[in-house]
N, C-alpha and C positions, 0 to 999 in steps of 0.2 A: 596449420593456419598461416596464411601469408602475413607476416608482421608489418610489412609496409602498408598493406590494405587495412589491417587492424588499426594502425596508428592514424592513417588518413581518415578513416571512417569515424573513429572516436573523437578526433579533433573537430570534425564537422558537427557531430551530434552534441558534443560538449559546448561548442560555440552557440548552437541553437538553444541549448538549455540556459546558458548564461544571458544571452541577448533576447530570449523569449521570441524566437522566430521559427518559421517553418521551413524545412529543407526538403529536397527530393528524397524519395524512399531509399533507404540503405540497401546494399546488396542482400539478396535473399539468403545467402549462406549464413548470415548472422542470425537468421530467424528460424530456419529449418532445424538446425541442430542446437539443442538447449545449452550444450557445453560452450558452443561458440557465442551464444547469446549472453551467457553469464560472463564469459571472458570480456566481451565488448562492454557490458555494463560496468564491470569493475575497472576497466581501462578508462572509461568515460568519467567515472566517479573520482578517480585520482586527479582529474584535470579541473575539478571544482574546488574553489578556495573557501566557500561558505562552510560554517560549522555543521557537522552532522548532529542532529538532535534525536535521531532514532532510526528505526528500520521497519519496513513493511513486509508482510507476507503477500505474495501475489499468486493467483491461480489456486485459490483454496477450496473451490467447489469441486468435490470429488467427481461428480458426473461430467463436468467440463474437462477435468484432467484426463478421464478415460476417453472422452471424445477426441481429445487432441493427442492421445497416445503417450501421455506423460505419467510418471509414477509419483511425483511429488511437486509441491509448489516451489517457488523461488523466493529469495529475499532481495531487497534493494535498500540502499541508504536513503534517508530523508534529510534534506538540507533545510537550514533555518529559514531561508527565503521562501520556502514552500509551505510554511507552517503558520496558520492564522488562528485567531480566536473566533468563536462562534459569532455569527452575525455579519462577518466581513463579506465584502463583495469580491466575486471572482469573474473575470472576463473570459469567455470561452470563444472557440472558433469552430469551423466546420469539421475539424479533425478531432474534436473532443468526443470521446466514446460514451461518456455518461457520468452518472453520479452514484456513489455507493455509501452505505451506512455501516459503520464498523464499531467493534469494541476495541478500545486501546488501553494499554497498561503503561504506567510509569514504573520503570525498573530501577532498583537501587544499584548504585555503582559498585557495591560490594560483590555483585555478580561476577565481575571480572577477576576477582580473587578466588572464586570457587574452583576447586580441583575435582569435584565429583561430577558424575554424569547427571545431566538434567533429566528429570522424569516428572510424571504427573503428581507424585507424592511430595517432591521438594520444590517444584517450580513456584509455588505460592509464597515461599519465604523471601523471594526476591522482589515481590510486587509491593510498591508503595501505595499507588493510587490507581483508579480505573475511571474511564470516562467514555461517553459516546463520541464518535467523530464522523465527519463526512469527508470522503475523498472524491475529488474531481479527477477523473482519469482521461487520458488522451495522449495523442502522439505529438512529437515535434517534427513529424514527417507528413508529407502529402499522401496519406493513405487512410483507409477506413476499414473497420472490421478486424476480426482476429482469425487468422488461418492456422497459426502455430502459437504455442505458448511463448516461444521466443520473440514473437512480434512485440509483446508488451514488456517482456523481461529486458530485451536489449535496449529499449528506449527509456532508460532510467526507471524501469518498472512501470512506465506509463503514468507516473504520478505527476499531476499538474499542481494541485493544492490539497492540503489537509486542513480541516477546521475542527477544532476540539471544543466540546462542551465542558461544563463544570466538572471538575475532578472530585471524586469521592474516595475516602480512604478505603483501601481494599478490604473486603470481607468475603468469606466463602459463600457464594450463592450458586444456584443451579445454572451455570453458564451453558449447559447443554440444551436448555429449553426456555429461552427468553423470547417473548414475542417482540417483533420490531416492525416499524413501518416508516416510510418516507413519503412525503406528500407535498404537492404544490399548494401553497397557502391560499392563493387566489381562486384557482379552479377547483381545488379539493381533490384532484386526481391523486390516488394513493396506491402505493405498492407495499404489500405486506410481506414480512419475512420472519425468520427465526434464527437464533444464534446457532442452531444445529446445522445450518447450511455451510458453516465455516470449518472445513477440514475436521469434521466430527464435532468440534466445539472450539471456542476462542482460546481456552487454556491449552488445548492440544496444539493449536496453531502457534501459540506463544512458545511452547516447548520446542517446536520445530525451529522457530526463528532463533532462539537462544542457542540451540545446538549448532546451527549454521554459523552463528557469530563466533562460537568457540572454534569451530572447524576452520574458519577463515582467519583465526588469530587476530580478531579485531579487539582493540582495547580503547575505551574512552575514559576520561577522568571525571565524569559526571554522570548523574542519573540520566536515563534516556527512555524514549517512548518506543513501544512496539505496537504497530497497527496490524490487526490480526486477519483482516479480510472481510469481504462484504457479506452482510446478512440478508441482502435483498438482490444479490446479483448486480450486474451493471445495468442501471436504469437509464435509458436514453433520455436526454434533456429535450423534451418536445417544446417546452415553453420557457421563456426567461422569467425572472422574478424571484420571489422568495420560496425556498424549499426548507422544510423542517423534517428532521428525523427524530424518532423516539425509540429508545430501547428500554424495555421493561426493567425496572429496578435500578437503572443507571441514570436515566434522565433524557434530555433533549439537546439537539444541536441544530443550527440553521445557517443558511447562507443566502446571499442575493446573487443570482446569476444574471450577468448582463452580456 
């Protein structure tokens, strides 16, 4: 990897993130190879001074991973300025990819003191609360579509905004089979989904993210959120206005798109 090109590209992309502007597409070498994409994402994130409030899993639909020739999802940091309460307004542009509906978990900071390997049997002990959330996904570049998983990974995980619904104290429910839907409130256009679309299930996705956090030696001094991936895929935003998402047993979340 050319360090000069990496530094130059990360500066341009981080500046676009900070100033909320759109730049020309970055060199394709940062997208074709997922290792290069991850390196660029991490380099960009180091240039952002906003507090990190959590992490997302991206590319969690197994059929999509297979189509793109990848073996696993990726993670990306979520910054405070991209985190909103349900009902808030989000402005989009023509490079916005769409809207997603996800399960998110609030994780106790004691996780960072854990020395044991994270698995499906012990992951629940670190969860404080759970909630439905909406993610608006898109580029800070003048490009559309997804050709490589690295396209979205390299660009800050393609996260534009996260909106969180009311949190509930965590309890064990069947996260492998919860019905979900997101719809445009005025037109009634609806897309149905299920939590089993998310890397087997949201808890399995959570386990993946927490393992990656450990692997990357990330430590925060506070509780943090994990956004586990879309239960409805990436839904194109055909109309502006209010969108509402509902996840069975968790509740609802909404946003106004302008």
